C-alpha positions as protocol buffer text, in pm:
chain_id: "A"
residue {
  index: 1
  type: MET
  ca { x: 858 y: 3634 z: -1374 }
}
residue {
  index: 2
  type: SER
  ca { x: 978 y: 3351 z: -1154 }
}
residue {
  index: 3
  type: SER
  ca { x: 630 y: 3299 z: -1010 }
}
residue {
  index: 4
  type: PHE
  ca { x: 485 y: 3269 z: -1360 }
}
residue {
  index: 5
  type: ASP
  ca { x: 757 y: 3020 z: -1460 }
}
residue {
  index: 6
  type: ASP
  ca { x: 694 y: 2814 z: -1147 }
}
residue {
  index: 7
  type: ARG
  ca { x: 322 y: 2808 z: -1218 }
}
residue {
  index: 8
  type: GLU
  ca { x: 383 y: 2706 z: -1579 }
}
residue {
  index: 9
  type: ARG
  ca { x: 615 y: 2423 z: -1473 }
}
residue {
  index: 10
  type: ALA
  ca { x: 359 y: 2305 z: -1220 }
}
residue {
  index: 11
  type: GLU
  ca { x: 87 y: 2300 z: -1487 }
}
residue {
  index: 12
  type: GLU
  ca { x: 314 y: 2107 z: -1724 }
}
residue {
  index: 13
  type: ALA
  ca { x: 392 y: 1854 z: -1451 }
}
residue {
  index: 14
  type: ARG
  ca { x: 23 y: 1815 z: -1367 }
}
residue {
  index: 15
  type: TYR
  ca { x: -61 y: 1766 z: -1735 }
}
residue {
  index: 16
  type: ALA
  ca { x: 211 y: 1502 z: -1773 }
}
residue {
  index: 17
  type: LEU
  ca { x: 84 y: 1318 z: -1464 }
}
residue {
  index: 18
  type: ASP
  ca { x: -274 y: 1330 z: -1597 }
}
residue {
  index: 19
  type: GLN
  ca { x: -160 y: 1189 z: -1931 }
}
residue {
  index: 20
  type: GLN
  ca { x: 37 y: 914 z: -1762 }
}
residue {
  index: 21
  type: THR
  ca { x: -263 y: 826 z: -1544 }
}
residue {
  index: 22
  type: GLN
  ca { x: -493 y: 813 z: -1847 }
}
residue {
  index: 23
  type: MET
  ca { x: -251 y: 579 z: -2023 }
}
residue {
  index: 24
  type: ARG
  ca { x: -236 y: 353 z: -1716 }
}
residue {
  index: 25
  type: VAL
  ca { x: -616 y: 347 z: -1692 }
}
residue {
  index: 26
  type: ALA
  ca { x: -649 y: 256 z: -2061 }
}
residue {
  index: 27
  type: ALA
  ca { x: -389 y: -20 z: -2026 }
}
residue {
  index: 28
  type: ARG
  ca { x: -565 y: -159 z: -1718 }
}
residue {
  index: 29
  type: ARG
  ca { x: -902 y: -146 z: -1894 }
}
residue {
  index: 30
  type: ASN
  ca { x: -755 y: -336 z: -2189 }
}
residue {
  index: 31
  type: LYS
  ca { x: -603 y: -594 z: -1955 }
}
residue {
  index: 32
  type: LEU
  ca { x: -942 y: -641 z: -1788 }
}
residue {
  index: 33
  type: LEU
  ca { x: -1101 y: -679 z: -2132 }
}
residue {
  index: 34
  type: GLY
  ca { x: -840 y: -941 z: -2216 }
}
residue {
  index: 35
  type: LEU
  ca { x: -918 y: -1131 z: -1896 }
}
residue {
  index: 36
  type: TRP
  ca { x: -1290 y: -1111 z: -1977 }
}
residue {
  index: 37
  type: ALA
  ca { x: -1231 y: -1245 z: -2328 }
}
residue {
  index: 38
  type: ALA
  ca { x: -998 y: -1514 z: -2197 }
}
residue {
  index: 39
  type: GLY
  ca { x: -1271 y: -1629 z: -1961 }
}
residue {
  index: 40
  type: LEU
  ca { x: -1517 y: -1651 z: -2250 }
}
residue {
  index: 41
  type: MET
  ca { x: -1266 y: -1863 z: -2440 }
}
residue {
  index: 42
  type: GLY
  ca { x: -1208 y: -2093 z: -2143 }
}
residue {
  index: 43
  type: VAL
  ca { x: -854 y: -1968 z: -2083 }
}
residue {
  index: 44
  type: SER
  ca { x: -749 y: -1922 z: -1720 }
}
residue {
  index: 45
  type: GLY
  ca { x: -452 y: -1874 z: -1492 }
}
residue {
  index: 46
  type: ALA
  ca { x: -119 y: -1775 z: -1638 }
}
residue {
  index: 47
  type: ASP
  ca { x: -247 y: -1826 z: -1993 }
}
residue {
  index: 48
  type: ALA
  ca { x: -524 y: -1573 z: -1930 }
}
residue {
  index: 49
  type: GLU
  ca { x: -266 y: -1323 z: -1802 }
}
residue {
  index: 50
  type: VAL
  ca { x: -52 y: -1375 z: -2114 }
}
residue {
  index: 51
  type: TYR
  ca { x: -356 y: -1325 z: -2336 }
}
residue {
  index: 52
  type: ALA
  ca { x: -457 y: -1010 z: -2144 }
}
residue {
  index: 53
  type: LYS
  ca { x: -107 y: -869 z: -2196 }
}
residue {
  index: 54
  type: SER
  ca { x: -140 y: -934 z: -2570 }
}
residue {
  index: 55
  type: VAL
  ca { x: -457 y: -723 z: -2569 }
}
residue {
  index: 56
  type: VAL
  ca { x: -270 y: -441 z: -2395 }
}
residue {
  index: 57
  type: VAL
  ca { x: 8 y: -461 z: -2655 }
}
residue {
  index: 58
  type: ALA
  ca { x: -248 y: -458 z: -2938 }
}
residue {
  index: 59
  type: ASP
  ca { x: -351 y: -110 z: -2826 }
}
residue {
  index: 60
  type: LEU
  ca { x: -11 y: 21 z: -2933 }
}
residue {
  index: 61
  type: GLU
  ca { x: -86 y: -35 z: -3302 }
}
residue {
  index: 62
  type: GLU
  ca { x: -299 y: 276 z: -3359 }
}
residue {
  index: 63
  type: ALA
  ca { x: -477 y: 553 z: -3176 }
}
residue {
  index: 64
  type: GLY
  ca { x: -819 y: 472 z: -3033 }
}
residue {
  index: 65
  type: ASP
  ca { x: -980 y: 144 z: -2941 }
}
residue {
  index: 66
  type: GLY
  ca { x: -1019 y: -2 z: -3290 }
}
residue {
  index: 67
  type: ASP
  ca { x: -707 y: -217 z: -3268 }
}
residue {
  index: 68
  type: VAL
  ca { x: -811 y: -367 z: -2934 }
}
residue {
  index: 69
  type: ILE
  ca { x: -1166 y: -432 z: -3053 }
}
residue {
  index: 70
  type: ARG
  ca { x: -1044 y: -600 z: -3373 }
}
residue {
  index: 71
  type: LYS
  ca { x: -803 y: -823 z: -3181 }
}
residue {
  index: 72
  type: VAL
  ca { x: -1056 y: -938 z: -2923 }
}
residue {
  index: 73
  type: LEU
  ca { x: -1334 y: -978 z: -3177 }
}
residue {
  index: 74
  type: GLY
  ca { x: -1104 y: -1180 z: -3406 }
}
residue {
  index: 75
  type: ASP
  ca { x: -982 y: -1400 z: -3123 }
}
residue {
  index: 76
  type: LEU
  ca { x: -1334 y: -1463 z: -2994 }
}
residue {
  index: 77
  type: THR
  ca { x: -1457 y: -1543 z: -3344 }
}
residue {
  index: 78
  type: ALA
  ca { x: -1165 y: -1782 z: -3400 }
}
residue {
  index: 79
  type: ALA
  ca { x: -1257 y: -1956 z: -3074 }
}
residue {
  index: 80
  type: GLY
  ca { x: -1618 y: -1994 z: -3188 }
}
residue {
  index: 81
  type: ILE
  ca { x: -1750 y: -1732 z: -2945 }
}
residue {
  index: 82
  type: THR
  ca { x: -2012 y: -1502 z: -3093 }
}
residue {
  index: 83
  type: ARG
  ca { x: -1981 y: -1141 z: -2982 }
}
residue {
  index: 84
  type: THR
  ca { x: -2044 y: -822 z: -3175 }
}
residue {
  index: 85
  type: GLU
  ca { x: -1828 y: -515 z: -3197 }
}
residue {
  index: 86
  type: ALA
  ca { x: -2100 y: -331 z: -3005 }
}
residue {
  index: 87
  type: GLN
  ca { x: -2085 y: -586 z: -2723 }
}
residue {
  index: 88
  type: ILE
  ca { x: -1709 y: -547 z: -2696 }
}
residue {
  index: 89
  type: LYS
  ca { x: -1745 y: -168 z: -2690 }
}
residue {
  index: 90
  type: GLU
  ca { x: -2003 y: -206 z: -2411 }
}
residue {
  index: 91
  type: GLU
  ca { x: -1760 y: -419 z: -2215 }
}
residue {
  index: 92
  type: LEU
  ca { x: -1486 y: -158 z: -2266 }
}
residue {
  index: 93
  type: ALA
  ca { x: -1723 y: 109 z: -2135 }
}
residue {
  index: 94
  type: ARG
  ca { x: -1818 y: -106 z: -1836 }
}
residue {
  index: 95
  type: LEU
  ca { x: -1453 y: -175 z: -1751 }
}
residue {
  index: 96
  type: LEU
  ca { x: -1331 y: 185 z: -1777 }
}
residue {
  index: 97
  type: PRO
  ca { x: -1454 y: 299 z: -1432 }
}
residue {
  index: 98
  type: VAL
  ca { x: -1333 y: -29 z: -1281 }
}
residue {
  index: 99
  type: ALA
  ca { x: -985 y: 30 z: -1423 }
}
residue {
  index: 100
  type: ARG
  ca { x: -987 y: 394 z: -1314 }
}
residue {
  index: 101
  type: GLU
  ca { x: -1077 y: 295 z: -958 }
}
residue {
  index: 102
  type: GLU
  ca { x: -803 y: 31 z: -948 }
}
residue {
  index: 103
  type: ILE
  ca { x: -540 y: 278 z: -1067 }
}
residue {
  index: 104
  type: ILE
  ca { x: -653 y: 548 z: -824 }
}
residue {
  index: 105
  type: ARG
  ca { x: -640 y: 295 z: -539 }
}
residue {
  index: 106
  type: GLU
  ca { x: -286 y: 198 z: -640 }
}
residue {
  index: 107
  type: VAL
  ca { x: -171 y: 559 z: -657 }
}
residue {
  index: 108
  type: LYS
  ca { x: -314 y: 639 z: -315 }
}
residue {
  index: 109
  type: GLY
  ca { x: -214 y: 310 z: -167 }
}
């Protein structure tokens, strides 16, 4: 029975690590999206980092990407930048593998 318990604990630990990694990747992707949007709005440096962090925090409002998309779309619109929801979703999709690679590099590094 001990072998089974050890295997079960190992699977639970692996699952927890996978979940944590997925959360880190999503947060990094959202930060990259925030930096992209900041660049479109002409925001740079420390102000861009602060804005990117606000995009990451926006993701805590609800499950899924809707809250992030609404925030960025609203902020871009308020700044007079025309982007569609579809364009923001495309950018999220483009940034996902970039974020995943960055996180994997950090974990290995």
